[in-house]
C-alpha atoms as a printed R data frame, in Angstrom:
   type eleno elety resid chain resno       x      y       z
1  ATOM     1    CA   MET     A     1  12.201  8.998 -16.199
2  ATOM     2    CA   ILE     A     2  10.574  9.729 -12.852
3  ATOM     3    CA   GLY     A     3   8.006  7.153 -11.771
4  ATOM     4    CA   MET     A     4   4.704  8.387 -10.414
5  ATOM     5    CA   LEU     A     5   3.404  7.212  -7.057
6  ATOM     6    CA   GLU     A     6  -0.221  6.966  -6.093
7  ATOM     7    CA   LYS     A     7  -1.710 10.285  -5.064
8  ATOM     8    CA   THR     A     8  -0.966 10.899  -1.404
9  ATOM     9    CA   ASP     A     9  -2.111 13.443   1.121
10 ATOM    10    CA   GLU     A    10  -0.201 16.677   1.345
11 ATOM    11    CA   LEU     A    11   3.120 16.632   3.154
12 ATOM    12    CA   LYS     A    12   2.676 17.288   6.826
13 ATOM    13    CA   THR     A    13   4.944 19.956   8.280
14 ATOM    14    CA   VAL     A    14   5.785 18.921  11.814
15 ATOM    15    CA   LYS     A    15   7.926 21.918  12.722
16 ATOM    16    CA   LEU     A    16   9.270 25.082  11.108
17 ATOM    17    CA   GLN     A    17  12.218 26.872  12.669
18 ATOM    18    CA   LYS     A    18  14.138 29.653  10.927
19 ATOM    19    CA   ASP     A    19  15.531 28.005   7.794
20 ATOM    20    CA   THR     A    20  14.649 24.377   8.629
21 ATOM    21    CA   TRP     A    21  11.464 22.446   7.932
22 ATOM    22    CA   ILE     A    22  10.703 19.108   9.583
23 ATOM    23    CA   LEU     A    23   8.355 17.060   7.409
24 ATOM    24    CA   GLU     A    24   6.675 13.717   7.960
25 ATOM    25    CA   VAL     A    25   7.686 11.175   5.322
26 ATOM    26    CA   PRO     A    26   4.495  9.768   3.726
27 ATOM    27    CA   ALA     A    27   3.653  6.166   4.697
28 ATOM    28    CA   GLU     A    28   3.958  5.024   1.065
29 ATOM    29    CA   ILE     A    29   7.540  6.298   0.887
30 ATOM    30    CA   CYS     A    30   8.431  4.772   4.266
31 ATOM    31    CA   GLN     A    31   7.128  1.421   3.083
32 ATOM    32    CA   LYS     A    32   8.926  1.660  -0.269
33 ATOM    33    CA   GLU     A    33  12.253  2.664   1.322
34 ATOM    34    CA   GLY     A    34  12.001  0.328   4.328
35 ATOM    35    CA   PHE     A    35  11.737  3.130   6.894
36 ATOM    36    CA   ALA     A    36   9.602  2.899  10.020
37 ATOM    37    CA   GLU     A    37   6.316  4.761   9.790
38 ATOM    38    CA   GLY     A    38   6.664  8.090  11.519
39 ATOM    39    CA   THR     A    39  10.073  8.813   9.995
40 ATOM    40    CA   LEU     A    40  10.688 12.534   9.570
41 ATOM    41    CA   VAL     A    41  12.979 14.438   7.210
42 ATOM    42    CA   SER     A    42  14.601 17.788   7.926
43 ATOM    43    CA   LEU     A    43  15.246 20.231   5.091
44 ATOM    44    CA   THR     A    44  17.648 23.076   5.863
45 ATOM    45    CA   PHE     A    45  18.602 25.905   3.520
46 ATOM    46    CA   LYS     A    46  22.378 26.353   3.789
47 ATOM    47    CA   ASP     A    47  25.112 27.652   1.479
48 ATOM    48    CA   SER     A    48  22.736 28.158  -1.474
49 ATOM    49    CA   GLY     A    49  21.485 24.582  -1.226
50 ATOM    50    CA   ILE     A    50  19.323 22.269   0.819
51 ATOM    51    CA   GLN     A    51  20.746 19.827   3.350
52 ATOM    52    CA   THR     A    52  18.582 16.891   4.352
53 ATOM    53    CA   SER     A    53  18.620 14.260   7.039
54 ATOM    54    CA   TYR     A    54  16.218 11.567   8.169
55 ATOM    55    CA   ILE     A    55  14.977 11.435  11.739
56 ATOM    56    CA   HIS     A    56  13.973  7.873  12.525
57 ATOM    57    CA   PRO     A    57  11.521  7.294  15.368
58 ATOM    58    CA   THR     A    58  12.960  5.771  18.510
59 ATOM    59    CA   GLU     A    59  11.179  3.113  20.516
60 ATOM    60    CA   LYS     A    60  10.801  5.597  23.386
61 ATOM    61    CA   ALA     A    61   9.230  8.184  21.069
62 ATOM    62    CA   GLN     A    62   6.873  5.601  19.577
63 ATOM    63    CA   LYS     A    63   5.684  4.505  23.028
64 ATOM    64    CA   SER     A    64   5.211  8.139  24.040
65 ATOM    65    CA   ALA     A    65   3.157  8.806  20.898
66 ATOM    66    CA   GLU     A    66   1.014  5.721  21.536
67 ATOM    67    CA   ARG     A    67   0.300  6.923  25.091
68 ATOM    68    CA   PHE     A    68  -0.577 10.400  23.794
69 ATOM    69    CA   VAL     A    69  -2.928  9.044  21.123
70 ATOM    70    CA   GLY     A    70  -4.459  6.657  23.663
71 ATOM    71    CA   LYS     A    71  -5.124  9.541  26.023
72 ATOM    72    CA   TYR     A    72  -6.156 12.251  23.533
73 ATOM    73    CA   GLY     A    73  -7.046 10.310  20.363
74 ATOM    74    CA   ASP     A    74 -10.823 10.657  20.724
75 ATOM    75    CA   PHE     A    75 -10.496 14.391  21.357
76 ATOM    76    CA   MET     A    76  -8.267 14.783  18.275
77 ATOM    77    CA   LYS     A    77 -10.812 12.921  16.100
78 ATOM    78    CA   GLU     A    78 -13.624 15.145  17.384
79 ATOM    79    CA   MET     A    79 -11.585 18.265  16.561
80 ATOM    80    CA   GLU     A    80 -10.928 16.959  13.021
81 ATOM    81    CA   GLU     A    81 -14.662 16.365  12.538
82 ATOM    82    CA   ILE     A    82 -15.460 19.878  13.720
83 ATOM    83    CA   ASP     A    83 -12.838 21.261  11.312
84 ATOM    84    CA   ASP     A    84 -14.449 19.450   8.327
């Protein structure tokens, strides 16, 4: 039997390229599986199936993201509010 998790936000597509989707793994799943938050998963259609692989965040990528959010975070929040 498949267990049900708490309702989460929709999956966030980070990138779409030809037959591959890069999706952000929800925080609840990262926590449950012991992955770092920000872990991504790639889904690629190949040979009548789907191949998957995890993309774990590197320390360099995390620091870069923190700098980006620090620099543009307020602007991003304002844009989200305008979108609502």
